[in-house]
The first five atom37 places (N, CA, C, CB, O) and aatype in JSON, in Angstrom:
{
  "aatype": [12, 11, 6, 6, 19, 11, 1, 17, 17, 1, 12, 0, 11, 3, 3, 9, 3, 0, 0, 6, 18, 2, 13, 5, 7, 15, 11, 13, 18, 10, 0, 0, 13, 12, 4, 5, 5, 0, 19, 6, 11, 0, 10, 11, 0, 10, 19, 9, 6, 2, 16, 7, 11, 10, 10, 11, 9, 8, 3, 10, 19, 9, 10, 7, 11, 11, 19, 2, 10, 14, 6, 8, 10, 10, 6, 11, 4, 3, 11, 10, 2, 7, 19, 18, 10, 3, 0, 1, 18, 7, 3, 10, 7, 15, 11, 10, 14, 15, 6, 11, 13, 2, 11, 14, 9, 15, 15, 6, 10, 10, 3, 16, 0, 11, 7, 19, 10, 0, 17, 10, 6, 11, 2, 9],
  "atom_mask": [
    [1, 1, 1, 1, 1],
    [1, 1, 1, 1, 1],
    [1, 1, 1, 1, 1],
    [1, 1, 1, 1, 1],
    [1, 1, 1, 1, 1],
    [1, 1, 1, 1, 1],
    [1, 1, 1, 1, 1],
    [1, 1, 1, 1, 1],
    [1, 1, 1, 1, 1],
    [1, 1, 1, 1, 1],
    [1, 1, 1, 1, 1],
    [1, 1, 1, 1, 1],
    [1, 1, 1, 1, 1],
    [1, 1, 1, 1, 1],
    [1, 1, 1, 1, 1],
    [1, 1, 1, 1, 1],
    [1, 1, 1, 1, 1],
    [1, 1, 1, 1, 1],
    [1, 1, 1, 1, 1],
    [1, 1, 1, 1, 1],
    [1, 1, 1, 1, 1],
    [1, 1, 1, 1, 1],
    [1, 1, 1, 1, 1],
    [1, 1, 1, 1, 1],
    [1, 1, 1, 0, 1],
    [1, 1, 1, 1, 1],
    [1, 1, 1, 1, 1],
    [1, 1, 1, 1, 1],
    [1, 1, 1, 1, 1],
    [1, 1, 1, 1, 1],
    [1, 1, 1, 1, 1],
    [1, 1, 1, 1, 1],
    [1, 1, 1, 1, 1],
    [1, 1, 1, 1, 1],
    [1, 1, 1, 1, 1],
    [1, 1, 1, 1, 1],
    [1, 1, 1, 1, 1],
    [1, 1, 1, 1, 1],
    [1, 1, 1, 1, 1],
    [1, 1, 1, 1, 1],
    [1, 1, 1, 1, 1],
    [1, 1, 1, 1, 1],
    [1, 1, 1, 1, 1],
    [1, 1, 1, 1, 1],
    [1, 1, 1, 1, 1],
    [1, 1, 1, 1, 1],
    [1, 1, 1, 1, 1],
    [1, 1, 1, 1, 1],
    [1, 1, 1, 1, 1],
    [1, 1, 1, 1, 1],
    [1, 1, 1, 1, 1],
    [1, 1, 1, 0, 1],
    [1, 1, 1, 1, 1],
    [1, 1, 1, 1, 1],
    [1, 1, 1, 1, 1],
    [1, 1, 1, 1, 1],
    [1, 1, 1, 1, 1],
    [1, 1, 1, 1, 1],
    [1, 1, 1, 1, 1],
    [1, 1, 1, 1, 1],
    [1, 1, 1, 1, 1],
    [1, 1, 1, 1, 1],
    [1, 1, 1, 1, 1],
    [1, 1, 1, 0, 1],
    [1, 1, 1, 1, 1],
    [1, 1, 1, 1, 1],
    [1, 1, 1, 1, 1],
    [1, 1, 1, 1, 1],
    [1, 1, 1, 1, 1],
    [1, 1, 1, 1, 1],
    [1, 1, 1, 1, 1],
    [1, 1, 1, 1, 1],
    [1, 1, 1, 1, 1],
    [1, 1, 1, 1, 1],
    [1, 1, 1, 1, 1],
    [1, 1, 1, 1, 1],
    [1, 1, 1, 1, 1],
    [1, 1, 1, 1, 1],
    [1, 1, 1, 1, 1],
    [1, 1, 1, 1, 1],
    [1, 1, 1, 1, 1],
    [1, 1, 1, 0, 1],
    [1, 1, 1, 1, 1],
    [1, 1, 1, 1, 1],
    [1, 1, 1, 1, 1],
    [1, 1, 1, 1, 1],
    [1, 1, 1, 1, 1],
    [1, 1, 1, 1, 1],
    [1, 1, 1, 1, 1],
    [1, 1, 1, 0, 1],
    [1, 1, 1, 1, 1],
    [1, 1, 1, 1, 1],
    [1, 1, 1, 0, 1],
    [1, 1, 1, 1, 1],
    [1, 1, 1, 1, 1],
    [1, 1, 1, 1, 1],
    [1, 1, 1, 1, 1],
    [1, 1, 1, 1, 1],
    [1, 1, 1, 1, 1],
    [1, 1, 1, 1, 1],
    [1, 1, 1, 1, 1],
    [1, 1, 1, 1, 1],
    [1, 1, 1, 1, 1],
    [1, 1, 1, 1, 1],
    [1, 1, 1, 1, 1],
    [1, 1, 1, 1, 1],
    [1, 1, 1, 1, 1],
    [1, 1, 1, 1, 1],
    [1, 1, 1, 1, 1],
    [1, 1, 1, 1, 1],
    [1, 1, 1, 1, 1],
    [1, 1, 1, 1, 1],
    [1, 1, 1, 1, 1],
    [1, 1, 1, 1, 1],
    [1, 1, 1, 0, 1],
    [1, 1, 1, 1, 1],
    [1, 1, 1, 1, 1],
    [1, 1, 1, 1, 1],
    [1, 1, 1, 1, 1],
    [1, 1, 1, 1, 1],
    [1, 1, 1, 1, 1],
    [1, 1, 1, 1, 1],
    [1, 1, 1, 1, 1],
    [1, 1, 1, 1, 1]
  ],
  "atom_positions": [
    [[128.68, 177.33, 161.09], [128.74, 176.92, 160.04], [127.5, 176.48, 159.49], [129.57, 176.15, 160.06], [126.71, 175.71, 160.05]],
    [[127.34, 177.14, 158.09], [126.31, 176.94, 157.12], [126.47, 175.26, 156.45], [126.51, 178.22, 155.9], [127.49, 174.74, 156.0]],
    [[125.25, 174.75, 156.57], [125.18, 173.17, 156.0], [126.03, 173.0, 154.64], [123.5, 172.69, 155.62], [126.9, 172.15, 154.47]],
    [[125.61, 173.98, 153.7], [126.82, 173.74, 152.41], [127.8, 173.86, 152.89], [126.96, 174.62, 151.2], [128.55, 172.99, 152.46]],
    [[128.41, 174.67, 153.81], [130.08, 174.69, 154.21], [130.5, 173.19, 154.66], [130.46, 175.85, 155.64], [131.36, 172.5, 154.13]],
    [[129.87, 172.94, 155.53], [129.99, 171.43, 156.2], [130.35, 170.49, 155.25], [128.65, 170.88, 156.85], [131.41, 169.86, 155.25]],
    [[129.1, 170.37, 154.14], [129.28, 169.1, 152.73], [130.54, 169.54, 152.06], [127.85, 169.1, 151.31], [131.24, 168.57, 151.75]],
    [[131.17, 170.94, 151.67], [132.13, 170.68, 151.18], [133.53, 170.53, 152.04], [132.09, 171.49, 150.31], [134.63, 170.27, 151.55]],
    [[133.29, 170.72, 153.2], [134.4, 170.73, 153.94], [134.76, 168.57, 154.18], [133.89, 171.91, 155.62], [135.73, 167.87, 153.9]],
    [[133.79, 168.35, 154.63], [133.5, 166.97, 154.52], [134.0, 166.34, 153.36], [132.17, 166.75, 154.57], [134.89, 165.51, 153.54]],
    [[133.59, 166.57, 152.1], [134.18, 166.58, 150.68], [135.64, 166.27, 150.7], [133.99, 167.97, 149.99], [136.05, 165.16, 150.33]],
    [[136.54, 167.34, 151.16], [137.27, 167.59, 151.44], [138.14, 166.74, 152.2], [136.95, 168.38, 151.68], [139.34, 166.64, 151.92]],
    [[137.75, 166.3, 152.89], [138.36, 165.66, 154.21], [138.11, 164.0, 153.53], [137.31, 166.15, 156.01], [138.97, 163.12, 153.56]],
    [[137.01, 163.9, 153.06], [136.85, 162.44, 152.31], [138.04, 162.33, 151.08], [135.13, 162.3, 151.53], [138.56, 161.25, 150.8]],
    [[138.37, 163.52, 150.44], [139.24, 163.37, 149.27], [140.91, 163.3, 149.79], [138.93, 164.73, 148.21], [141.81, 162.96, 149.02]],
    [[141.06, 163.56, 150.78], [142.4, 163.47, 151.82], [142.78, 162.2, 151.85], [142.2, 163.9, 153.36], [143.79, 161.67, 151.38]],
    [[141.76, 161.7, 152.53], [141.62, 159.98, 152.93], [141.98, 159.3, 151.72], [139.98, 159.4, 153.39], [142.89, 158.47, 151.61]],
    [[141.17, 159.73, 150.79], [141.63, 159.05, 149.39], [142.65, 158.69, 148.84], [141.41, 159.53, 148.59], [142.96, 157.62, 148.33]],
    [[143.44, 160.11, 149.02], [144.76, 160.66, 148.64], [145.64, 160.01, 149.48], [144.91, 162.16, 148.76], [146.58, 159.71, 148.74]],
    [[145.95, 159.49, 150.98], [146.04, 158.64, 151.83], [146.3, 157.18, 151.17], [144.89, 158.79, 152.62], [147.36, 156.61, 150.91]],
    [[144.83, 156.73, 150.99], [144.6, 155.35, 150.64], [145.48, 155.14, 149.44], [143.06, 155.03, 150.35], [146.35, 154.26, 149.45]],
    [[145.3, 155.82, 148.54], [145.66, 155.9, 146.88], [147.3, 156.02, 147.42], [144.84, 157.59, 145.69], [148.08, 155.27, 146.82]],
    [[147.66, 156.56, 148.09], [149.53, 156.95, 148.2], [149.57, 155.25, 149.02], [150.27, 158.98, 149.67], [150.32, 154.4, 148.55]],
    [[148.95, 155.02, 149.87], [149.43, 154.06, 150.58], [149.37, 152.47, 149.06], [148.23, 153.96, 152.29], [150.1, 151.48, 148.94]],
    [[148.55, 152.79, 148.48], [148.4, 151.42, 147.4], [149.23, 151.91, 146.28], [0.0, 0.0, 0.0], [148.96, 151.44, 145.17]],
    [[150.23, 152.8, 146.36], [151.0, 152.9, 145.71], [150.54, 153.54, 143.91], [151.54, 151.61, 145.99], [151.26, 153.63, 142.91]],
    [[148.97, 153.92, 144.1], [148.55, 154.41, 142.6], [148.91, 156.17, 143.12], [146.42, 153.93, 142.0], [148.03, 156.77, 143.73]],
    [[150.2, 156.83, 142.84], [150.47, 157.86, 142.98], [149.7, 158.87, 142.42], [151.47, 157.88, 142.74], [149.35, 159.86, 143.05]],
    [[149.35, 158.61, 140.98], [148.34, 159.69, 140.14], [147.09, 159.74, 140.58], [148.14, 159.39, 138.68], [146.48, 160.67, 140.04]],
    [[146.37, 159.07, 141.42], [145.41, 159.12, 141.9], [145.42, 159.97, 143.5], [145.05, 157.77, 141.78], [144.48, 160.56, 144.04]],
    [[146.7, 159.8, 143.96], [146.71, 160.16, 145.35], [146.98, 161.86, 144.96], [148.04, 159.22, 146.39], [146.23, 162.73, 145.41]],
    [[147.91, 162.12, 144.24], [148.02, 163.35, 143.52], [146.77, 163.99, 143.34], [148.62, 163.16, 142.27], [146.56, 165.0, 144.02]],
    [[145.8, 163.55, 142.47], [144.51, 163.93, 141.91], [143.92, 164.34, 143.37], [143.63, 162.63, 140.99], [143.57, 165.5, 143.6]],
    [[143.86, 163.51, 144.14], [142.94, 163.64, 145.48], [143.81, 164.68, 146.26], [142.71, 162.04, 146.45], [143.24, 165.05, 147.29]],
    [[144.53, 165.02, 146.15], [145.45, 165.87, 146.9], [144.44, 167.74, 146.19], [147.68, 165.4, 146.2], [143.76, 168.53, 146.84]],
    [[144.75, 167.75, 144.96], [144.18, 168.86, 144.28], [142.9, 169.21, 144.71], [144.14, 168.64, 142.94], [142.58, 170.36, 145.0]],
    [[141.98, 168.03, 144.76], [140.64, 167.82, 144.76], [140.45, 168.25, 146.3], [140.16, 166.26, 144.28], [139.67, 169.16, 146.57]],
    [[141.04, 167.71, 147.12], [140.9, 168.01, 148.3], [140.77, 169.46, 148.98], [141.77, 167.42, 148.71], [140.04, 169.83, 149.9]],
    [[141.84, 170.25, 148.13], [142.22, 171.29, 148.63], [141.6, 172.53, 148.03], [143.51, 171.26, 148.59], [141.79, 173.66, 148.48]],
    [[140.72, 172.2, 146.85], [140.23, 173.03, 145.8], [138.49, 173.07, 146.71], [140.43, 172.17, 143.87], [137.85, 174.1, 146.89]],
    [[138.05, 171.61, 147.16], [136.93, 171.81, 148.1], [136.97, 172.23, 149.4], [136.37, 170.82, 148.2], [136.14, 172.92, 150.0]],
    [[138.08, 171.72, 149.82], [138.44, 172.62, 151.32], [138.55, 174.63, 151.08], [140.48, 171.9, 151.94], [138.25, 175.49, 151.91]],
    [[138.91, 174.76, 150.16], [139.19, 176.59, 149.96], [137.88, 176.77, 149.37], [140.67, 177.28, 148.73], [137.68, 177.98, 149.21]],
    [[136.96, 176.1, 149.01], [135.46, 176.14, 148.19], [134.6, 176.61, 149.6], [134.82, 174.27, 147.36], [133.79, 177.54, 149.63]],
    [[134.92, 175.84, 150.59], [134.16, 175.46, 151.87], [134.29, 177.17, 152.37], [135.05, 173.99, 153.06], [133.26, 177.78, 152.65]],
    [[135.4, 177.73, 152.43], [136.13, 178.93, 153.16], [135.11, 180.01, 152.41], [138.09, 179.15, 152.81], [134.35, 180.92, 152.75]],
    [[135.55, 179.38, 151.2], [135.04, 180.97, 150.23], [133.31, 180.99, 150.59], [135.34, 180.78, 147.9], [132.73, 182.07, 150.71]],
    [[132.8, 180.01, 150.69], [131.32, 180.02, 150.73], [130.92, 180.61, 152.49], [130.69, 178.22, 150.32], [130.03, 181.32, 152.96]],
    [[131.85, 180.05, 152.93], [131.62, 180.44, 154.65], [131.85, 181.83, 154.77], [132.74, 179.68, 155.81], [131.21, 182.45, 155.62]],
    [[132.86, 182.55, 153.86], [133.21, 184.13, 153.99], [132.16, 185.04, 153.34], [134.63, 184.47, 153.26], [131.88, 186.2, 153.66]],
    [[131.67, 184.33, 152.41], [130.95, 185.37, 150.96], [129.36, 184.65, 150.62], [132.21, 185.14, 149.06], [128.57, 185.28, 149.92]],
    [[129.04, 183.51, 151.1], [128.0, 182.92, 150.74], [127.95, 182.51, 149.44], [0.0, 0.0, 0.0], [126.85, 182.01, 149.21]],
    [[128.77, 182.5, 148.38], [128.93, 182.16, 147.15], [129.86, 181.1, 146.84], [129.21, 183.2, 146.52], [131.05, 181.14, 147.18]],
    [[129.24, 179.99, 146.1], [130.38, 179.21, 145.5], [130.74, 179.84, 144.03], [129.95, 177.58, 145.37], [129.95, 180.43, 143.29]],
    [[132.15, 179.56, 143.79], [132.92, 180.03, 142.91], [133.5, 178.92, 141.77], [133.93, 180.67, 143.68], [134.63, 178.45, 141.69]],
    [[132.56, 178.73, 141.11], [132.6, 177.61, 139.67], [134.07, 177.87, 139.16], [131.28, 178.04, 138.16], [134.25, 178.21, 137.99]],
    [[135.32, 177.7, 140.18], [136.72, 177.84, 139.02], [137.37, 176.36, 139.74], [138.11, 179.74, 139.25], [136.89, 175.79, 140.72]],
    [[138.28, 176.03, 139.14], [139.38, 175.31, 139.76], [140.96, 175.85, 140.17], [139.51, 174.29, 138.89], [141.79, 175.05, 140.6]],
    [[141.22, 177.01, 140.01], [142.37, 177.56, 140.14], [142.28, 177.94, 141.82], [142.55, 178.81, 139.02], [141.49, 178.63, 142.47]],
    [[143.45, 177.17, 142.19], [143.62, 177.04, 143.68], [143.8, 178.72, 144.42], [145.13, 175.99, 143.93], [143.13, 179.39, 145.2]],
    [[145.29, 178.93, 143.56], [145.38, 180.41, 143.46], [144.36, 181.69, 143.9], [145.54, 180.52, 142.22], [144.53, 182.56, 144.75]],
    [[143.29, 181.46, 143.02], [142.38, 182.23, 142.8], [141.56, 182.36, 144.13], [141.69, 181.79, 141.65], [141.26, 183.38, 144.75]],
    [[141.26, 180.92, 144.43], [140.51, 180.3, 145.61], [141.12, 180.92, 146.68], [140.58, 178.74, 145.76], [140.46, 181.63, 147.44]],
    [[142.81, 180.67, 146.87], [143.14, 181.08, 148.03], [143.46, 182.37, 148.59], [0.0, 0.0, 0.0], [143.53, 182.72, 149.77]],
    [[143.69, 183.1, 147.35], [143.35, 184.76, 147.69], [142.38, 185.21, 148.12], [143.36, 185.56, 146.81], [142.49, 186.09, 148.97]],
    [[141.09, 184.79, 147.69], [139.66, 184.86, 148.19], [139.49, 184.67, 149.79], [138.83, 183.71, 147.43], [138.71, 185.23, 150.57]],
    [[140.37, 183.8, 149.99], [140.39, 183.59, 151.86], [141.79, 184.02, 152.46], [140.2, 181.72, 152.43], [142.11, 183.61, 153.58]],
    [[142.67, 184.89, 151.68], [143.61, 185.71, 151.98], [144.81, 184.6, 152.69], [142.97, 186.95, 152.95], [145.46, 184.85, 153.7]],
    [[144.89, 183.4, 151.93], [145.62, 182.52, 152.35], [147.29, 182.86, 152.44], [145.27, 181.47, 151.55], [147.65, 183.63, 151.54]],
    [[148.29, 182.45, 153.3], [149.0, 183.3, 153.18], [149.99, 182.64, 152.29], [149.36, 183.85, 154.36], [149.93, 181.45, 151.99]],
    [[150.9, 183.5, 151.88], [151.65, 183.56, 150.3], [152.64, 182.01, 150.37], [152.98, 185.39, 150.08], [152.96, 181.24, 149.47]],
    [[152.91, 181.99, 151.77], [153.64, 180.44, 151.41], [152.84, 179.03, 150.9], [154.32, 179.92, 152.8], [153.21, 177.95, 150.44]],
    [[151.64, 179.63, 151.2], [150.6, 178.22, 151.04], [150.16, 178.38, 149.51], [148.99, 178.23, 152.24], [150.05, 177.39, 148.79]],
    [[149.85, 179.91, 148.99], [149.61, 180.15, 147.53], [150.67, 179.42, 146.86], [149.62, 181.67, 147.11], [150.24, 178.58, 146.07]],
    [[151.85, 179.49, 146.95], [152.82, 178.95, 146.34], [152.47, 177.35, 146.21], [154.09, 179.31, 147.08], [152.62, 176.86, 145.1]],
    [[152.02, 176.52, 147.3], [152.12, 175.38, 147.35], [150.73, 175.13, 146.28], [152.2, 174.84, 148.91], [150.62, 174.23, 145.44]],
    [[150.0, 175.94, 146.5], [148.68, 175.87, 145.96], [148.68, 176.01, 143.85], [147.8, 177.38, 146.91], [148.1, 175.45, 142.92]],
    [[149.63, 177.01, 144.0], [150.64, 176.79, 142.56], [150.83, 175.68, 142.04], [151.98, 177.13, 142.66], [150.26, 175.09, 141.13]],
    [[151.88, 175.36, 142.85], [152.24, 173.88, 142.68], [151.1, 172.49, 142.29], [152.85, 173.61, 144.07], [151.26, 171.51, 141.56]],
    [[150.22, 172.83, 142.94], [149.16, 171.57, 143.28], [148.1, 172.01, 142.09], [148.34, 171.58, 145.16], [147.22, 171.15, 142.03]],
    [[147.87, 173.24, 140.93], [147.12, 173.69, 140.22], [147.21, 172.52, 138.97], [147.46, 175.17, 140.0], [146.3, 171.92, 138.4]],
    [[148.71, 172.44, 138.79], [149.22, 171.7, 137.47], [148.42, 170.27, 137.77], [0.0, 0.0, 0.0], [147.73, 169.84, 136.85]],
    [[148.46, 169.61, 138.83], [148.2, 168.25, 139.11], [146.76, 168.08, 138.83], [148.6, 167.83, 140.54], [146.42, 166.92, 138.57]],
    [[145.83, 168.97, 138.83], [144.61, 168.96, 138.22], [144.61, 168.21, 136.71], [144.18, 170.45, 138.16], [144.15, 167.07, 136.58]],
    [[145.05, 168.79, 135.83], [145.1, 167.92, 134.38], [146.54, 167.11, 134.1], [144.89, 169.07, 132.98], [146.68, 166.5, 133.04]],
    [[147.5, 167.12, 134.98], [148.34, 166.39, 134.88], [148.45, 164.8, 135.21], [149.0, 167.0, 135.37], [148.91, 163.81, 134.65]],
    [[147.67, 165.13, 136.66], [146.93, 163.17, 136.89], [146.07, 162.72, 136.44], [146.39, 162.6, 138.07], [145.94, 161.5, 136.53]],
    [[145.21, 163.42, 135.81], [144.1, 162.9, 134.65], [144.68, 162.77, 133.37], [142.86, 163.9, 134.43], [144.21, 161.88, 132.66]],
    [[145.39, 163.31, 133.03], [145.85, 163.28, 131.15], [147.37, 163.06, 131.14], [145.53, 165.04, 130.13], [147.79, 162.51, 130.12]],
    [[148.06, 163.32, 131.86], [149.18, 162.62, 131.69], [149.98, 164.2, 130.83], [0.0, 0.0, 0.0], [149.4, 165.28, 130.75]],
    [[151.23, 163.96, 130.34], [151.81, 165.1, 129.42], [150.88, 164.84, 127.64], [153.96, 164.8, 129.34], [151.41, 164.62, 126.55]],
    [[149.24, 164.99, 128.03], [148.31, 164.33, 126.86], [149.21, 164.09, 125.54], [146.95, 165.43, 126.44], [149.28, 164.83, 124.56]],
    [[149.94, 162.77, 125.79], [150.58, 161.9, 124.68], [151.76, 161.37, 124.98], [0.0, 0.0, 0.0], [152.14, 160.24, 124.67]],
    [[152.52, 162.4, 125.77], [153.92, 161.35, 125.79], [153.95, 160.9, 127.12], [155.52, 162.08, 125.43], [154.79, 160.0, 127.16]],
    [[153.51, 161.04, 128.09], [153.64, 160.29, 129.26], [152.18, 160.1, 130.1], [154.74, 161.04, 130.12], [151.56, 161.12, 130.39]],
    [[151.64, 158.77, 130.5], [150.4, 158.44, 130.98], [150.77, 159.53, 132.42], [150.08, 156.52, 131.2], [151.74, 160.23, 132.69]],
    [[149.25, 159.21, 133.25], [149.46, 159.87, 134.3], [150.24, 159.05, 135.23], [148.3, 160.32, 134.78], [150.84, 159.53, 136.19]],
    [[150.21, 157.56, 134.87], [151.13, 156.97, 136.11], [152.23, 156.89, 135.9], [150.92, 155.77, 136.59], [152.96, 156.32, 136.71]],
    [[152.77, 157.49, 134.62], [154.19, 157.29, 134.31], [154.64, 158.39, 135.25], [154.67, 157.45, 132.66], [155.67, 158.13, 135.87]],
    [[153.96, 159.75, 135.52], [154.4, 161.58, 135.84], [154.4, 161.28, 137.17], [153.16, 163.13, 135.38], [155.13, 162.03, 137.83]],
    [[153.96, 160.62, 137.65], [153.83, 160.57, 139.43], [154.26, 159.56, 139.89], [152.49, 160.62, 140.11], [153.94, 158.47, 139.41]],
    [[155.21, 159.68, 141.06], [155.83, 158.68, 141.21], [155.63, 158.98, 143.1], [157.42, 158.66, 140.28], [154.93, 159.83, 143.64]],
    [[156.49, 157.98, 143.71], [156.08, 158.27, 145.6], [156.99, 159.49, 145.96], [156.64, 156.69, 146.93], [156.43, 160.05, 146.9]],
    [[157.85, 159.98, 145.72], [157.97, 161.46, 146.25], [157.62, 162.4, 145.71], [158.98, 161.85, 146.48], [158.04, 163.48, 146.13]],
    [[156.78, 162.36, 144.64], [156.34, 163.41, 144.22], [154.69, 163.54, 144.81], [156.58, 163.37, 142.69], [154.09, 164.62, 144.84]],
    [[154.31, 162.67, 145.12], [152.82, 162.26, 145.73], [152.58, 162.38, 146.91], [152.43, 161.03, 145.59], [151.49, 162.67, 147.41]],
    [[154.24, 162.01, 147.79], [154.33, 162.2, 149.09], [154.65, 163.53, 149.3], [155.19, 161.37, 149.68], [154.53, 163.75, 150.5]],
    [[154.98, 164.47, 148.73], [155.14, 165.82, 148.44], [153.93, 166.49, 148.17], [155.98, 166.01, 147.42], [153.67, 167.51, 148.8]],
    [[153.4, 166.18, 147.58], [151.76, 166.68, 147.24], [150.91, 166.59, 148.34], [150.99, 165.8, 146.11], [150.19, 167.5, 148.76]],
    [[151.0, 165.44, 148.82], [150.11, 165.24, 150.1], [150.41, 165.95, 151.29], [150.11, 163.9, 150.53], [149.48, 166.34, 151.99]],
    [[151.88, 166.23, 151.68], [152.34, 167.1, 152.65], [151.59, 168.19, 152.23], [153.83, 167.31, 152.77], [150.6, 168.42, 152.93]],
    [[151.79, 168.92, 151.3], [151.39, 170.54, 151.07], [149.66, 170.18, 151.13], [152.09, 171.42, 149.2], [148.9, 171.08, 151.46]],
    [[149.23, 169.07, 150.87], [147.75, 169.33, 150.59], [147.29, 169.23, 151.96], [146.98, 168.27, 149.55], [146.29, 169.91, 152.18]],
    [[147.84, 168.45, 153.13], [147.89, 168.5, 154.56], [148.21, 169.97, 155.37], [148.95, 167.5, 154.88], [147.67, 170.46, 156.37]],
    [[149.15, 170.37, 154.65], [149.31, 171.55, 155.31], [148.34, 173.31, 155.01], [0.0, 0.0, 0.0], [148.11, 174.26, 155.76]],
    [[148.06, 173.05, 153.7], [146.47, 174.01, 153.26], [145.44, 173.51, 154.19], [145.73, 173.7, 151.47], [144.72, 174.38, 154.68]],
    [[145.24, 172.35, 154.52], [144.01, 171.95, 155.13], [143.93, 172.33, 156.36], [143.77, 170.68, 155.1], [142.89, 172.79, 156.82]],
    [[145.1, 172.16, 157.1], [145.1, 172.39, 158.27], [145.2, 174.2, 158.58], [146.23, 171.48, 158.77], [144.54, 174.67, 159.51]],
    [[145.89, 174.89, 157.92], [145.04, 176.42, 157.9], [143.71, 176.44, 157.69], [145.46, 177.37, 156.84], [143.15, 177.22, 158.46]],
    [[143.12, 175.98, 157.07], [141.83, 175.92, 156.43], [141.16, 175.81, 157.44], [141.55, 174.92, 155.45], [140.29, 176.62, 157.78]],
    [[141.47, 174.78, 158.08], [140.55, 174.32, 159.41], [140.54, 175.26, 160.46], [141.05, 173.0, 160.12], [139.54, 175.47, 161.16]],
    [[141.54, 175.79, 160.57], [141.81, 176.8, 161.72], [140.87, 177.84, 161.39], [143.37, 177.4, 161.85], [140.35, 178.41, 162.34]],
    [[140.56, 178.18, 160.27], [140.29, 179.63, 159.89], [138.64, 179.53, 159.35], [141.5, 180.21, 158.56], [137.98, 180.56, 159.21]],
    [[138.1, 178.22, 159.08], [136.68, 178.17, 158.89], [135.79, 178.04, 159.97], [136.4, 177.22, 158.13], [134.58, 178.0, 159.76]]
  ]
}
């Protein structure tokens, strides 16, 4: 495994740890955001491993297609895509991020992120 791939993978693992930590601390919007970040970085690790190139995009579905992520996981990535902005900005005026995410939503996103990372880890 290339050193750059190892760095991206370590960042992804750190982000999923941060998601867990924030979830346990009831910071659900931060947990959600870190789930999205973990999946993005893990996908980028596999893209780099397969192609030698970093794609400077945030769309998890596009990244997932580049690594032949199974359809059911692409659907989960599509759901995580919205988290990138929602967890940072909420509804841009009507709801704060901390009001938009709750324990059940963040728990589902955490399970989603862990599932995608498990598949990626087997394929990296």
